[in-house]
N, C-alpha and C positions, 0 to 999 in steps of 0.2 A: 504494500500500500504506500502511495506517495505521501510526502509531507502535505501537499496541497489537499488531498482528499481527507487526510487526518484532520487538518485545520478546519475543513468545511463542516466537520461533525463535532467540533470542540464545544464544550460548555464553558463559557467564560465567567470568571469570578472577579469582582472588583476588589482591588487591594484595600485592606483596612486602613492604609495610609492615605488613600485618596480623600480629598476634602469634600465637604457636603455641598459646596456652592457650584459644583460642576466643573471646576478646574482641577488639574492634576489627577485625572482619572486614569489609572493604570489597571488593566485587567490581565489575567493570565488564565491558562487552562490546566489546572493541577492534575486532572485525570490523565493527561497526556504524558506526564513525567515518566511513567514506566516504559513508554515507547522510545525514550531517549531524546525526545524533543520537548523543550520547555518554551512555549510561545507566549509572547508579551505583546499587548497592543494598547493603543490609545482608545478608550471607550467612546470618545467624542468623534472618532474617525474609524469605526469598525470596518469600513470597506477597504481600508488600506491593508497592505500585506503586513502581517505581524513580524516582529523580530523573533528569531528562534535561537535558542541556546542549547548546547549539550549540557547535561547535568553538571559536569565538572566546571564548565565555563560559567554557568549560572551561579554556582556556589562561590566561585572566585569573585564574580560581580557583586553578589550580595555582601560578602565579607568586606570588599572595598568600600561599598556604600556605608556599611556600619562603621568602619574605621574613619571614613570621611565625616560622617555625622557626629561621631564622638569628638573629633577635633574641633567641630564648630560649637559644641555645647559649652 
């Protein structure tokens, strides 16, 4: 199955860090993680092609964000 067909069937979940006023809305499809694809998209523009990460790349990205966030606190 191609990534495109997998993404077409994705169930998207809004990040708990997205704000309530409609800005900064990031969604991901957690059920796809076991397939080796972690897709991320802007909920305001769902028609755009999502970014996709491999699990190791996603983990590195999240850790970098956490480190960056802690530096700004």
